[in-house]
C-alpha positions as CSV (number, residue, x, y, z in Angstrom):
1,M,0.0,0.0,0.0
2,K,2.9,2.4,0.6
3,L,4.4,1.7,-2.9
4,W,1.5,3.1,-4.8
5,P,2.0,6.8,-4.1
6,A,5.6,6.5,-5.2
7,R,4.7,4.8,-8.4
8,R,2.1,7.4,-9.0
9,T,4.5,10.2,-8.3
10,G,7.0,8.8,-10.9
11,R,4.3,8.5,-13.5
12,V,3.2,12.0,-12.9
13,A,6.8,13.3,-13.2
14,L,7.3,11.3,-16.4
15,A,4.1,12.7,-17.9
16,R,5.1,16.2,-17.0
17,A,8.5,15.7,-18.6
18,S,6.9,14.3,-21.8
19,R,4.6,17.2,-22.1
20,C,7.4,19.7,-21.6
21,S,9.5,17.9,-24.3
22,R,6.6,18.0,-26.7
23,R,6.2,21.8,-26.1
24,K,9.9,22.3,-26.9
25,R,9.7,20.3,-30.1
26,R,6.9,22.4,-31.4
27,G,9.2,25.6,-31.8
28,V,11.7,23.5,-33.8
29,A,9.3,22.9,-36.6
30,L,8.3,26.5,-36.8
31,V,12.0,27.6,-37.0
32,L,12.6,25.0,-39.8
33,V,9.7,26.3,-41.8
34,L,10.7,30.0,-41.4
35,S,14.3,29.1,-42.3
36,A,13.1,27.3,-45.4
37,I,10.9,30.2,-46.4
38,T,13.8,32.7,-45.9
39,V,16.2,30.7,-48.0
40,L,13.6,30.3,-50.8
41,T,12.8,34.0,-50.6
42,V,16.5,34.9,-51.0
43,M,16.9,32.5,-53.9
44,L,13.8,33.8,-55.5
45,G,15.0,37.4,-55.1
46,E,18.4,36.6,-56.6
47,F,16.7,34.7,-59.5
48,Q,14.4,37.6,-60.1
49,D,17.2,40.1,-60.1
50,Q,19.2,37.9,-62.5
51,T,16.3,37.4,-64.9
52,S,15.4,41.2,-64.7
53,A,19.0,42.1,-65.5
54,E,19.1,39.6,-68.4
55,L,15.8,41.0,-69.7
56,G,17.0,44.5,-69.3
57,S,20.2,43.7,-71.1
58,A,18.3,42.0,-73.9
59,L,15.9,44.9,-74.3
60,S,18.8,47.3,-74.3
61,E,20.6,45.3,-76.9
62,R,17.4,45.2,-79.0
63,D,16.9,48.9,-78.7
64,A,20.5,49.6,-79.5
65,L,20.3,47.5,-82.6
66,R,17.1,49.2,-83.7
67,A,18.7,52.6,-83.1
68,E,21.8,51.7,-85.0
69,Y,19.8,50.6,-88.0
70,A,17.8,53.9,-87.8
71,A,21.1,55.8,-87.8
72,V,22.4,53.7,-90.8
73,S,19.2,54.6,-92.6
74,A,19.7,58.2,-91.9
75,V,23.3,58.1,-93.3
76,N,22.2,56.4,-96.5
77,L,19.2,58.7,-97.0
78,T,21.5,61.7,-96.5
79,R,23.9,60.4,-99.0
80,L,21.1,60.1,-101.5
81,L,20.0,63.7,-100.7
82,I,23.5,65.1,-101.3
83,A,23.9,63.1,-104.5
84,A,20.6,64.6,-105.8
85,E,21.8,68.2,-105.2
86,P,22.7,68.8,-108.9
87,T,19.2,67.7,-109.9
88,I,17.7,70.0,-107.3
89,R,19.9,72.8,-108.5
90,K,18.6,72.4,-112.1
91,S,15.1,72.8,-110.8
92,L,16.1,76.1,-109.3
93,S,17.7,77.4,-112.4
94,I,15.3,80.3,-112.5
95,F,17.3,81.8,-109.6
96,G,20.4,81.5,-111.7
97,M,19.7,85.0,-113.1
98,L,20.6,86.4,-109.7
99,F,24.1,84.8,-110.0
100,G,24.9,85.8,-113.5
101,G,23.2,82.9,-115.3
102,K,24.6,79.9,-113.3
103,L,23.4,78.9,-109.8
104,P,26.2,77.8,-107.5
105,Q,26.0,74.7,-105.4
106,V,23.0,74.8,-103.1
107,G,23.4,73.6,-99.5
108,V,20.6,71.2,-99.4
109,W,22.4,69.2,-96.8
110,E,21.6,71.9,-94.2
111,Y,18.0,70.9,-94.5
112,A,18.6,67.2,-94.2
113,N,16.8,66.7,-91.0
114,E,13.7,68.4,-92.3
115,L,13.7,66.9,-95.9
116,L,14.2,63.4,-94.6
117,G,11.2,63.7,-92.2
118,A,9.1,61.7,-94.6
119,F,11.2,58.6,-93.7
120,N,11.4,59.4,-90.0
121,D,8.8,58.8,-87.3
122,K,5.3,60.2,-87.1
123,D,6.5,63.6,-85.9
124,G,9.0,63.8,-88.7
125,E,6.3,62.9,-91.2
126,Q,4.1,65.7,-89.9
127,A,6.9,68.2,-90.0
128,F,7.7,67.2,-93.6
129,A,4.1,67.3,-94.6
130,Q,3.8,70.9,-93.3
131,L,7.1,71.9,-95.0
132,A,6.2,70.5,-98.4
133,S,2.4,70.9,-98.1
134,V,1.8,67.3,-99.1
135,D,-0.6,64.6,-97.8
136,M,1.6,61.8,-96.3
137,S,-1.4,59.5,-95.8
138,E,-1.2,58.5,-99.4
139,G,2.4,57.4,-99.1
140,L,3.3,53.8,-98.8
141,H,6.1,52.1,-96.8
142,L,7.3,55.4,-95.4
143,G,8.5,56.2,-91.9
144,L,9.9,54.3,-89.0
145,D,7.9,52.5,-86.3
146,G,9.3,52.5,-82.8
147,A,12.4,54.4,-83.7
148,R,13.5,57.8,-85.1
149,F,16.7,59.5,-86.2
150,E,18.3,62.9,-86.1
151,V,20.8,63.9,-88.7
152,D,23.3,66.8,-89.1
153,V,25.6,67.3,-92.1
154,V,28.8,69.2,-91.9
155,D,30.6,70.3,-95.0
156,E,34.2,69.3,-94.6
157,D,35.3,71.4,-97.5
158,S,34.2,74.4,-95.5
159,K,37.1,73.7,-93.0
160,I,40.8,74.3,-93.1
161,N,42.3,71.0,-94.3
162,L,45.3,70.1,-92.1
163,N,46.3,67.3,-94.5
164,L,47.4,69.7,-97.1
165,A,50.9,69.3,-95.7
166,A,50.7,65.5,-96.4
167,R,50.8,66.2,-100.2
168,G,54.6,66.9,-99.9
169,S,54.4,70.2,-101.7
170,A,55.9,73.4,-100.3
171,I,53.1,75.3,-102.0
172,F,50.4,73.5,-100.0
173,S,52.4,73.6,-96.8
174,G,53.0,77.3,-97.2
175,R,49.3,77.8,-97.9
176,L,48.4,75.9,-94.8
177,A,50.9,77.8,-92.7
178,G,49.3,81.0,-93.8
179,L,45.9,79.8,-92.9
180,L,47.0,78.6,-89.4
181,I,48.9,81.8,-88.6
182,G,45.9,83.8,-89.8
183,M,43.6,81.8,-87.6
184,M,45.8,82.3,-84.5
185,A,46.8,85.9,-85.4
186,P,44.2,88.1,-83.6
187,P,45.7,89.9,-80.6
188,R,43.0,88.6,-78.2
189,Y,44.7,85.2,-78.3
190,D,48.1,86.6,-77.1
191,P,47.7,85.4,-73.4
192,M,47.3,81.8,-74.6
193,F,50.8,81.9,-76.3
194,E,52.5,83.9,-73.5
195,Q,52.2,81.3,-70.8
196,R,53.3,77.7,-70.4
197,G,51.2,75.0,-71.7
198,G,50.1,71.8,-69.9
199,D,53.5,70.2,-70.9
200,G,55.4,72.9,-69.1
201,N,56.7,74.5,-72.4
202,F,56.1,77.7,-74.2
203,N,54.4,77.2,-77.5
204,D,54.0,80.2,-79.6
205,R,52.1,80.5,-82.9
206,A,55.0,79.6,-85.1
207,T,55.8,76.5,-83.0
208,I,52.3,75.1,-83.1
209,C,51.9,75.9,-86.8
210,S,55.2,74.0,-87.6
211,A,54.2,71.1,-85.3
212,L,50.9,70.6,-87.2
213,I,52.6,70.7,-90.6
214,D,55.6,68.5,-89.6
215,W,53.3,65.9,-88.3
216,A,51.7,65.3,-91.7
217,D,54.4,66.2,-94.2
218,P,56.5,63.3,-95.5
219,D,59.9,64.9,-95.1
220,Q,62.2,65.0,-92.0
221,E,62.8,68.8,-92.2
222,I,61.3,71.4,-89.9
223,F,58.9,73.6,-91.7
224,P,59.5,77.2,-90.6
225,C,56.2,78.9,-90.1
226,G,58.1,82.0,-88.8
227,S,59.7,84.2,-91.3
228,D,63.0,84.8,-89.6
229,L,66.0,82.5,-89.3
230,E,66.1,82.7,-85.5
231,T,62.7,81.2,-85.2
232,A,63.5,78.4,-87.7
233,Q,66.6,77.5,-85.7
234,Q,64.7,77.4,-82.4
235,M,62.1,75.1,-83.9
236,A,64.8,72.8,-85.2
237,A,66.3,72.5,-81.8
238,E,62.8,71.6,-80.4
239,D,62.4,68.7,-82.9
240,S,63.3,66.2,-80.1
241,Y,60.2,67.2,-78.1
242,Y,58.3,64.0,-78.7
243,Q,61.3,61.9,-77.6
244,L,61.3,63.6,-74.2
245,L,57.7,62.5,-73.5
246,H,56.8,59.5,-71.3
247,P,56.3,57.3,-73.2
248,P,58.2,58.8,-76.2
249,Y,57.0,58.6,-79.7
250,Q,57.9,60.0,-83.1
251,R,56.2,62.3,-85.5
252,K,53.9,60.4,-88.0
253,N,55.1,62.1,-91.2
254,A,51.9,61.0,-92.8
255,A,48.4,62.3,-93.2
256,F,46.1,62.6,-90.2
257,D,43.6,59.7,-90.0
258,S,41.1,61.3,-87.6
259,L,40.6,64.5,-85.6
260,E,41.4,62.7,-82.4
261,E,45.0,62.2,-83.7
262,L,45.5,66.0,-83.4
263,H,45.8,65.6,-79.6
264,M,49.2,64.0,-80.1
265,V,50.7,67.1,-81.8
266,R,52.8,69.4,-79.7
267,G,51.0,72.5,-78.4
268,I,47.5,71.1,-79.0
269,S,46.2,71.5,-75.4
270,D,42.6,71.4,-74.3
271,D,42.5,75.2,-74.2
272,F,43.9,75.4,-77.7
273,W,41.5,72.7,-78.9
274,A,38.5,74.5,-77.4
275,T,39.6,77.9,-78.8
276,F,40.5,77.1,-82.4
277,F,39.5,73.6,-83.4
278,E,36.2,72.8,-81.7
279,P,34.7,75.8,-79.9
280,E,31.5,74.0,-79.1
281,F,31.7,70.2,-78.5
282,D,28.0,69.6,-79.4
283,D,28.1,71.7,-82.6
284,P,30.4,70.3,-85.2
285,H,29.5,73.3,-87.5
286,K,31.7,75.5,-85.3
287,R,34.7,73.2,-85.9
288,M,37.4,75.2,-87.9
289,V,39.7,72.4,-89.1
290,T,39.3,69.0,-90.9
291,V,41.5,66.1,-92.0
292,W,39.2,65.1,-94.9
293,G,38.6,68.2,-97.0
294,Q,40.0,69.3,-100.3
295,E,42.6,72.0,-100.9
296,A,40.2,74.9,-101.2
297,V,37.6,76.2,-98.7
298,N,33.9,76.6,-99.7
299,L,33.3,80.2,-99.0
300,N,29.5,79.9,-98.9
301,S,29.5,77.2,-96.1
302,A,32.7,78.2,-94.3
303,N,32.6,79.5,-90.7
304,P,33.1,83.3,-90.8
305,Y,36.1,82.8,-88.5
306,E,37.8,80.8,-91.2
307,L,37.1,83.5,-93.8
308,L,38.7,86.0,-91.5
309,A,41.7,83.7,-91.1
310,I,42.1,83.6,-94.9
311,V,42.1,87.4,-95.4
312,C,44.4,87.8,-92.3
313,S,47.0,85.3,-93.6
314,N,50.1,86.5,-95.2
315,Y,48.3,86.2,-98.6
316,G,45.8,88.8,-97.5
317,Q,46.8,91.8,-95.3
318,P,47.6,90.7,-91.7
319,T,48.3,94.4,-90.7
320,H,44.8,95.6,-91.8
321,P,42.5,96.8,-89.0
322,L,40.2,93.8,-89.8
323,C,43.0,91.7,-88.4
324,T,44.4,93.9,-85.6
325,D,41.4,95.7,-84.3
326,P,39.0,93.4,-82.4
327,I,36.1,95.8,-83.1
328,K,36.7,95.8,-86.9
329,S,37.1,92.0,-87.0
330,E,33.9,91.5,-85.0
331,T,32.1,93.8,-87.4
332,L,33.1,91.6,-90.3
333,L,32.1,88.5,-88.4
334,Q,28.7,89.9,-87.4
335,I,27.9,90.9,-91.0
336,L,28.8,87.4,-92.3
337,F,26.8,85.7,-89.6
338,M,23.8,87.9,-90.2
339,V,23.8,87.3,-94.0
340,K,24.2,83.5,-93.5
341,S,21.4,83.3,-91.1
342,F,19.0,85.1,-93.5
343,V,19.9,82.9,-96.5
344,R,20.5,79.5,-94.9
345,G,21.7,77.0,-97.5
346,V,21.6,79.6,-100.3
347,P,25.1,80.6,-101.6
348,I,26.1,84.2,-100.6
349,F,28.9,84.6,-103.1
350,P,28.5,83.1,-106.6
351,N,32.3,82.6,-106.9
352,P,35.5,83.5,-105.0
353,E,35.9,86.7,-107.0
354,D,32.8,88.1,-105.4
355,F,34.2,87.4,-101.9
356,V,37.4,89.1,-102.8
357,K,35.5,92.1,-104.0
358,F,33.6,92.1,-100.7
359,V,36.7,92.5,-98.5
360,E,38.0,95.1,-101.0
361,G,34.8,97.1,-100.4
362,G,32.9,96.3,-103.5
363,G,30.3,93.8,-104.7
364,M,26.9,93.2,-103.4
365,F,27.8,93.4,-99.7
366,G,30.8,95.6,-99.8
367,G,28.7,98.6,-98.9
368,L,27.9,97.0,-95.5
369,L,31.5,97.0,-94.5
370,Q,32.0,100.6,-95.6
371,G,28.8,101.6,-93.8
372,A,30.2,100.0,-90.6
373,G,33.4,102.0,-90.8
374,V,35.6,99.2,-92.0
375,P,38.2,100.4,-94.6
376,P,38.7,98.3,-97.8
377,M,41.5,95.7,-97.7
378,Q,44.2,95.5,-100.3
379,L,45.3,91.9,-100.6
380,N,49.0,91.0,-100.9
381,A,48.4,88.0,-103.1
382,R,45.0,88.2,-104.7
383,S,45.5,85.2,-107.0
384,D,46.5,83.0,-104.1
385,I,43.5,84.0,-102.1
386,L,41.3,83.0,-105.1
387,K,43.0,79.6,-105.2
388,M,42.2,79.1,-101.5
389,L,38.5,79.5,-102.1
390,T,35.8,77.5,-104.0
391,N,32.0,77.4,-104.2
392,E,31.7,73.6,-104.6
393,S,31.9,71.0,-101.8
394,Q,32.5,67.3,-102.4
395,I,33.3,65.8,-98.9
396,F,30.8,65.8,-96.1
397,S,30.5,64.5,-92.5
398,I,27.2,62.9,-91.7
399,Y,26.3,62.9,-88.0
400,A,23.3,60.6,-87.6
401,T,21.8,59.5,-84.3
402,G,19.3,56.6,-84.1
403,I,16.8,57.0,-81.1
404,V,14.6,54.3,-79.6
405,K,12.4,55.2,-76.6
406,N,11.1,52.4,-74.4
407,G,9.2,53.6,-71.4
408,Q,11.5,55.9,-69.4
409,R,14.6,54.6,-71.1
410,E,15.9,56.2,-74.3
411,T,18.6,54.5,-76.3
412,R,20.7,56.7,-78.6
413,V,23.3,55.3,-81.1
414,P,25.3,58.0,-82.9
415,I,27.2,57.4,-86.2
416,H,29.8,59.6,-87.8
417,A,30.4,58.9,-91.5
418,V,32.6,60.9,-93.9
419,V,31.5,60.6,-97.5
420,D,33.6,61.6,-100.5
421,F,31.6,62.5,-103.7
422,R,34.5,63.5,-105.9
423,A,34.4,60.3,-108.1
424,A,30.6,59.8,-107.7
425,P,28.7,59.8,-111.0
426,P,25.2,61.5,-111.2
427,P,22.4,59.3,-109.9
428,G,20.9,57.0,-112.6
429,K,24.0,57.1,-114.8
430,D,25.6,53.7,-115.5
431,S,29.3,54.4,-115.6
432,R,30.3,50.7,-115.3
433,L,32.3,50.4,-118.5
434,E,33.9,53.8,-118.0
435,A,35.0,52.8,-114.5
436,L,36.3,49.4,-115.6
437,N,38.2,51.0,-118.5
438,N,39.9,53.3,-116.1
439,A,40.6,50.7,-113.5
440,L,41.8,47.9,-115.8
441,S,43.9,50.0,-118.2
442,G,47.4,48.8,-117.8
443,G,46.4,46.1,-115.3
444,Q,45.8,42.4,-115.7
445,G,42.6,42.8,-117.7
446,S,41.9,45.1,-120.6
447,A,38.8,46.6,-122.1
448,S,37.7,47.3,-125.6
449,P,36.0,50.7,-125.6
450,S,34.8,50.3,-129.2
451,S,32.9,47.1,-128.5
452,G,32.1,47.8,-124.9
453,Q,33.3,44.3,-123.9
454,L,36.0,43.4,-121.3
455,D,38.8,41.1,-121.7
456,L,38.8,39.1,-118.4
457,S,41.5,36.6,-119.3
458,G,44.0,37.9,-116.8
459,L,41.5,38.0,-113.9
460,P,41.0,35.1,-111.3
461,E,38.9,32.2,-112.4
462,G,35.2,32.7,-112.0
463,A,35.4,36.5,-112.4
464,N,32.9,38.0,-114.8
465,E,32.0,41.5,-116.0
466,D,29.2,42.0,-113.5
467,A,31.3,40.8,-110.5
468,V,34.2,43.2,-111.4
469,A,31.8,46.0,-112.1
470,K,30.2,45.8,-108.7
471,V,33.6,46.2,-107.1
472,L,35.0,48.9,-109.2
473,R,31.9,50.9,-110.2
474,P,31.8,54.3,-108.4
475,N,28.8,54.8,-106.2
476,P,26.5,57.7,-107.0
477,A,26.1,58.1,-103.2
478,G,29.8,58.6,-102.7
479,S,32.5,56.6,-101.0
480,I,32.8,56.3,-97.3
481,V,36.3,57.3,-96.1
482,Y,35.6,57.3,-92.4
483,Y,33.0,55.5,-90.3
484,R,32.6,55.4,-86.6
485,I,29.8,54.1,-84.3
486,N,29.9,55.5,-80.8
């Protein structure tokens, strides 16, 4: 009878311990569940981030590709527009009476963005419809869906061509030296040449002028932009400048391939670049130099600062008040800017002779200078000034930007293409046989002009007339000499 309470007490204690153990085990299950949910949440978050990044990257690549093709379309359409300029000029022949019977080249490329609106997005189509007073609803297969483009054309023949020195002629090097000195001559630029540059050296006008010419000319001699022997001797002693740099390099002694290469030339600091070469980074029209132009500057599309550099060169009259008096020079610039703004794309001067008459105080606009108190200029070498100027352009830079907007994200792909139209035949003219005759004369194959047939016996097996023609035939839309996708 006494053992029963003890047994009962042990059973009660065991039951209590069992209940306590079960209560403790209940929390373990909850912790395991919460831990599993946390791990899955983290994994799901990482997976979502990864897939979102991959999706965003894919969408970005898709939009970039669409924008690139929109920019390529803008480049090709602009080439077609420039190639059609002679045809457009003929349709405006009625205005030739204002220019003595022959209308000079018309700057249709300055209206490229507006004229190509028919092939752009809906906004571009509407702008073109208002400009041309046409109904675009009747047009078929026009415009872009989901993309648009912006295009800007810069006449490279309106710039000072730094590659004149690469022709290896003292005449061209001297002409370029005169233009460079005239560009840097105004007294307001004196502080830039009176202090040390970023390299710790003094670089005066003659030194920088010689450095630009010596970089491109094929010889090893220093070109003296200064007129005195002392300056030439100092420049010769400084020819080891590039060897003292870290790392050292040599002058190229060949033509510039791009504008970026100019940064390697002595004296071309950021301040010099922003002052003379590219005053406004976002406006290539303000650029004063080029490495793709011809030997003459188009006076109708040139920057007024370049025209001032020409008349202030040693071929003009560098001591004239237009070149030494900031007020007089600013007067000339304002007159040219004003006239150009009024007649955008329309040639101001029918030929170089009219511009020379203008600075001499005559011609159509000479009275404006005299009325502003600017005395006429007597040029030192009138014939050389005329050789520096032209009214025809053949090389153009096309800055096209393809744009795709997707929600809040906008993708822009810019393309810079330089197109040379010097060997381009008129649109619609088949110059295949003529091109082949010129290309194959004296080569492996030969042509028979009388029969119009080609002798392809010396060409590789499988070559035929059509295949060779596709390679050698000049393109009416010009030849691309520089192409860059940013």
